[in-house]
C-alpha positions as CSV (number, residue, x, y, z in Angstrom):
1,M,-23.8,0.8,14.3
2,R,-20.1,0.2,14.0
3,I,-18.0,3.4,13.8
4,I,-14.5,4.5,14.3
5,P,-14.0,7.3,16.9
6,Q,-10.6,8.7,17.5
7,R,-9.1,10.6,20.4
8,R,-6.1,12.6,19.2
9,V,-3.6,11.8,21.9
10,S,-0.1,12.1,20.5
11,R,2.0,8.9,20.7
12,A,4.9,10.6,18.9
13,T,7.2,10.5,22.0
14,A,6.6,6.8,22.7
15,F,7.0,5.9,19.1
16,A,10.2,8.0,18.7
17,T,11.6,6.3,21.8
18,A,10.9,2.9,20.2
19,L,12.6,3.9,17.0
20,V,15.7,5.1,18.8
21,L,16.0,1.8,20.7
22,A,15.6,-0.1,17.5
23,A,18.1,2.0,15.8
24,C,20.6,1.6,18.6
25,E,20.2,-2.2,18.4
26,Q,20.7,-2.1,14.7
27,N,23.8,0.1,15.0
28,T,25.2,-2.2,17.7
29,L,24.6,-5.2,15.5
30,E,26.4,-3.7,12.5
31,S,29.3,-2.3,14.5
32,S,29.9,-5.6,16.3
33,N,30.4,-7.6,13.1
34,E,32.3,-6.1,10.3
35,T,31.0,-8.7,7.9
36,T,27.4,-7.8,8.6
37,T,25.7,-6.5,5.4
38,A,24.2,-3.1,5.9
39,I,20.4,-3.3,5.9
40,P,18.1,-0.7,4.4
41,D,16.6,1.8,6.9
42,L,12.9,1.5,6.4
43,S,12.0,2.7,9.9
44,G,9.7,5.6,10.8
45,I,6.1,6.6,10.3
46,W,4.7,6.4,6.8
47,A,1.4,7.7,5.4
48,R,-0.8,7.7,2.3
49,N,-4.2,9.2,1.3
50,S,-5.9,6.2,-0.4
51,M,-7.1,2.9,1.2
52,E,-7.1,0.9,-2.1
53,F,-4.3,-1.2,-3.4
54,E,-2.4,0.3,-6.3
55,E,-2.3,-1.5,-9.7
56,P,1.1,-2.9,-10.8
57,A,2.8,-1.6,-13.9
58,S,1.9,-4.8,-15.8
59,G,0.4,-8.2,-15.2
60,P,-2.6,-9.3,-13.1
61,G,-3.6,-6.9,-10.5
62,P,-6.0,-6.6,-7.5
63,V,-9.8,-6.2,-7.6
64,M,-10.5,-2.5,-7.9
65,N,-13.6,-0.5,-7.1
66,R,-16.2,0.1,-9.8
67,V,-17.0,3.4,-8.0
68,R,-14.4,6.1,-8.4
69,G,-13.5,9.2,-6.3
70,G,-12.8,10.3,-2.7
71,L,-15.2,9.4,0.1
72,A,-17.4,7.5,-2.4
73,V,-14.8,4.8,-2.3
74,A,-15.2,4.5,1.5
75,F,-18.9,4.1,1.4
76,Q,-19.6,2.3,-1.9
77,R,-17.4,-0.7,-2.2
78,A,-18.4,-2.5,-5.4
79,G,-15.4,-4.6,-6.5
80,D,-14.9,-5.4,-10.2
81,H,-16.1,-9.0,-10.2
82,T,-15.0,-9.3,-13.9
83,N,-11.3,-9.3,-12.9
84,P,-9.9,-12.5,-14.5
85,I,-7.9,-13.3,-11.3
86,L,-11.2,-14.4,-9.6
87,N,-12.5,-18.0,-9.9
88,P,-16.3,-18.2,-10.5
89,D,-17.2,-18.6,-6.9
90,A,-15.1,-15.7,-5.8
91,A,-16.4,-13.5,-8.6
92,E,-20.0,-14.2,-7.6
93,R,-19.2,-13.4,-4.0
94,V,-17.6,-10.0,-4.9
95,H,-20.6,-9.2,-7.2
96,Q,-23.1,-10.0,-4.5
97,L,-21.4,-7.8,-1.9
98,G,-20.9,-5.0,-4.4
99,E,-24.7,-4.9,-5.1
100,I,-25.3,-4.8,-1.4
101,S,-23.0,-1.8,-1.0
102,L,-24.4,0.0,-4.0
103,S,-27.9,-0.3,-2.4
104,G,-26.7,1.8,0.5
105,V,-26.1,-1.0,3.0
106,A,-22.7,-1.8,4.4
107,F,-21.8,-5.5,4.3
108,P,-19.9,-6.8,7.3
109,E,-16.1,-6.7,6.9
110,P,-13.2,-6.3,9.4
111,D,-13.2,-2.5,9.3
112,N,-16.8,-1.9,10.2
113,Q,-17.0,-4.9,12.6
114,C,-14.1,-3.7,14.7
115,S,-12.2,-6.9,14.0
116,P,-8.5,-7.4,13.4
117,W,-7.5,-7.0,9.7
118,P,-6.1,-10.1,8.1
119,V,-3.1,-10.2,5.7
120,P,-3.2,-8.8,3.0
121,Y,-6.3,-6.7,3.9
122,I,-4.3,-4.9,6.5
123,L,-1.6,-3.8,4.0
124,R,-3.8,-1.0,2.6
125,Q,-3.8,1.0,5.9
126,L,-3.3,4.8,5.7
127,E,-0.5,5.1,8.2
128,I,2.0,2.6,9.5
129,G,5.1,2.6,11.7
130,V,8.1,0.4,11.0
131,L,10.5,-0.8,13.7
132,Q,13.6,-2.8,12.6
133,Q,15.5,-4.9,15.1
134,Q,18.0,-7.8,14.8
135,K,15.6,-10.7,15.2
136,Q,12.3,-9.0,14.5
137,V,10.6,-6.3,12.4
138,T,7.5,-4.8,14.0
139,I,4.9,-3.0,11.9
140,L,2.4,-0.8,13.7
141,Y,-0.9,0.1,12.1
142,R,-2.7,3.3,13.0
143,H,-6.2,1.7,12.8
144,D,-7.0,0.0,16.2
145,Q,-3.3,0.0,17.1
146,Q,-2.8,-3.3,15.4
147,V,0.7,-4.9,15.4
148,R,2.4,-7.4,13.3
149,R,5.7,-9.0,14.4
150,I,7.9,-10.6,11.7
151,R,10.6,-13.1,12.7
152,M,13.8,-12.4,10.8
153,N,15.9,-15.1,9.2
154,D,13.6,-17.9,10.4
155,S,11.4,-20.6,8.8
156,H,7.8,-21.3,9.0
157,P,7.0,-24.2,11.4
158,A,6.0,-27.5,9.9
159,N,2.5,-27.1,11.4
160,V,1.3,-23.5,11.4
161,T,-1.4,-22.5,13.8
162,P,-3.8,-20.3,11.8
163,S,-4.1,-16.7,13.0
164,V,-5.5,-13.4,11.7
165,Y,-2.1,-12.1,10.7
166,G,-0.7,-15.6,9.8
167,D,2.9,-16.7,10.4
168,S,5.3,-14.2,8.9
169,V,9.0,-14.6,8.4
170,G,11.4,-12.1,6.8
171,Y,14.8,-11.5,5.4
172,Y,16.7,-8.8,3.5
173,E,17.4,-9.2,-0.1
174,G,19.8,-6.3,-1.0
175,D,17.9,-3.1,-0.4
176,T,14.6,-4.9,0.1
177,L,12.8,-6.3,3.1
178,V,11.0,-9.5,2.1
179,I,8.1,-10.8,4.3
180,D,6.6,-14.3,3.6
181,T,3.2,-15.1,5.2
182,I,1.2,-18.3,5.4
183,G,-1.4,-19.6,7.8
184,V,-3.9,-16.8,7.7
185,K,-7.0,-17.8,9.5
186,V,-10.2,-18.4,7.5
187,G,-13.4,-17.2,9.1
188,P,-16.6,-15.2,8.4
189,L,-14.6,-12.0,7.7
190,A,-11.8,-13.6,5.7
191,M,-11.2,-11.3,2.8
192,V,-8.1,-9.8,1.1
193,D,-9.6,-6.4,0.4
194,W,-12.6,-4.3,1.4
195,Y,-14.7,-5.6,-1.6
196,G,-15.1,-8.9,0.2
197,T,-12.7,-10.9,-2.1
198,P,-12.3,-14.1,-0.1
199,F,-9.3,-16.3,0.5
200,S,-8.7,-19.9,1.5
201,E,-6.3,-21.8,3.8
202,A,-4.0,-22.0,0.8
203,L,-3.3,-18.2,0.9
204,H,0.3,-17.2,0.5
205,V,1.4,-13.6,0.6
206,V,4.8,-12.1,-0.1
207,E,5.6,-8.5,0.7
208,R,8.6,-6.6,-0.7
209,Y,9.4,-3.3,1.1
210,R,11.9,-0.9,-0.5
211,Q,12.6,2.7,-0.7
212,I,12.1,4.6,-4.0
213,D,13.2,8.1,-4.9
214,Y,11.0,11.1,-3.9
215,E,9.8,11.8,-7.4
216,A,8.9,8.2,-8.1
217,G,7.0,8.0,-4.9
218,K,5.1,11.3,-5.5
219,E,4.3,10.2,-9.0
220,A,3.0,6.8,-7.9
221,A,0.8,8.3,-5.2
222,E,-0.6,11.0,-7.4
223,R,-1.2,8.7,-10.3
224,H,-3.2,6.3,-8.1
225,E,-5.1,9.1,-6.4
226,G,-5.9,10.7,-9.7
227,K,-7.4,7.5,-11.0
228,N,-9.0,6.0,-7.9
229,G,-9.6,9.0,-5.7
230,S,-8.2,9.9,-2.3
231,I,-9.7,10.3,1.1
232,P,-9.6,13.9,2.4
233,V,-7.3,14.7,5.3
234,D,-10.2,16.1,7.4
235,A,-11.9,12.7,7.2
236,T,-8.9,10.7,8.5
237,G,-6.4,13.0,10.2
238,V,-3.6,11.4,8.2
239,V,-1.2,13.9,6.7
240,V,1.6,13.3,4.2
241,D,4.6,15.6,4.8
242,A,4.5,17.9,1.8
243,D,7.9,19.3,2.7
244,Y,9.8,16.0,3.0
245,R,12.0,15.4,-0.1
246,G,13.5,12.1,1.0
247,K,12.6,8.7,-0.3
248,A,9.2,7.0,-0.2
249,L,8.4,3.5,0.9
250,Q,6.8,1.2,-1.6
251,I,5.5,-2.3,-0.9
252,E,5.0,-4.8,-3.7
253,I,2.5,-7.5,-2.7
254,T,2.2,-10.9,-4.4
255,V,-0.9,-12.9,-3.6
256,D,-1.3,-16.6,-4.4
257,D,-4.3,-18.7,-3.5
258,P,-5.3,-21.5,-5.9
259,G,-8.5,-22.0,-3.8
260,V,-9.8,-18.6,-4.9
261,F,-7.6,-17.1,-7.6
262,T,-7.0,-18.3,-11.1
263,M,-3.4,-17.0,-11.0
264,P,-1.1,-15.1,-8.7
265,W,-1.5,-11.4,-8.8
266,K,0.4,-8.3,-7.6
267,A,-0.5,-5.0,-6.0
268,L,1.5,-1.9,-4.8
269,V,1.2,0.4,-1.8
270,T,3.2,3.6,-1.8
271,Y,3.8,5.5,1.4
272,R,5.5,8.9,2.0
273,R,6.7,10.4,5.3
274,A,3.9,11.3,7.7
275,A,3.4,14.7,9.2
276,S,0.5,13.8,11.3
277,E,0.5,12.6,14.9
278,W,0.2,9.0,15.9
279,P,-3.2,9.0,17.7
280,E,-5.1,6.6,19.7
281,Y,-7.5,5.3,17.1
282,I,-10.1,2.8,18.4
283,C,-12.9,1.1,16.7
284,A,-15.9,0.9,19.0
285,E,-19.7,0.8,18.9
286,N,-21.3,4.2,19.8
287,L,-23.5,6.9,18.5
288,I,-20.9,9.0,16.6
289,E,-21.0,8.6,12.8
290,P,-17.7,8.9,10.8
291,D,-18.7,12.4,9.8
292,G,-19.0,13.5,13.4
293,V,-22.8,13.6,13.6
294,E,-24.2,12.2,16.8
295,R,-27.3,10.0,16.5
296,K,-30.0,10.0,19.1
297,V,-30.5,6.9,21.3
298,P,-33.7,5.0,20.2
299,T,-36.5,5.5,22.7
300,A,-39.9,3.9,23.2
301,E,-43.0,6.0,23.6
302,M,-44.5,3.4,25.9
303,P,-43.0,1.0,28.3
304,D,-42.6,-2.6,27.1
305,F,-43.5,-4.2,30.5
């Protein structure tokens, strides 16, 4: 079985050092050129308590779970195949996988197969770290220590070599970091969410990162968790800093793929400051279930030779 054990070794010191180095580079850049436009400080460790995309205020939104509430969301992943963004083939695929999940069987997806999470699947992670530098923005993801590197103020190559995270380029637009991604590799586990919604080679994802006021961030997170449920802290180890009153980080995601979707659609992800450690969190195959129960090794009563 595929499970996700974690060893709680703090990486706070290493991560803080990286943040300081990135901040120094950024400060040097701004002080060396008076005409340099100040860029928004989005750096740090950010957390949330839901692994689903949030619905936008209006317009087409992501496929959501037909099952509502807490850990049920993690183990019963029945996407709403009636969402009008899906073309008939995609709707049928989501429906089939949903029925498998509702029967108590986990269908293969990047999370339970210990595979890298493609864009935009990876954007729903519970905890991320953002490092801003002059020529690159690095985003660290708690699950499996995955890393994305976004080239700043650059263009996509004429011929993109497909990869799990795709080719990502970024730029600042006022107080917003914009990341444009194409060339996400299509394969057996190619899906945009954990309901198995597929994507094609035509996938184009735009992420817009900006800070929002504390109250707006708290309201967005609580509204989403109230409607779609949240995953308990004791099941993940991810803790949102309840005492932090600074700004939240919100990502607006726009997904366009005419090979799968009938129209472009948007989703939101809202993070607040994390109070938890940055652990070593590795997906591996062993005998420990996610709830901590250890299963016995299968044994034969008689030799097979």
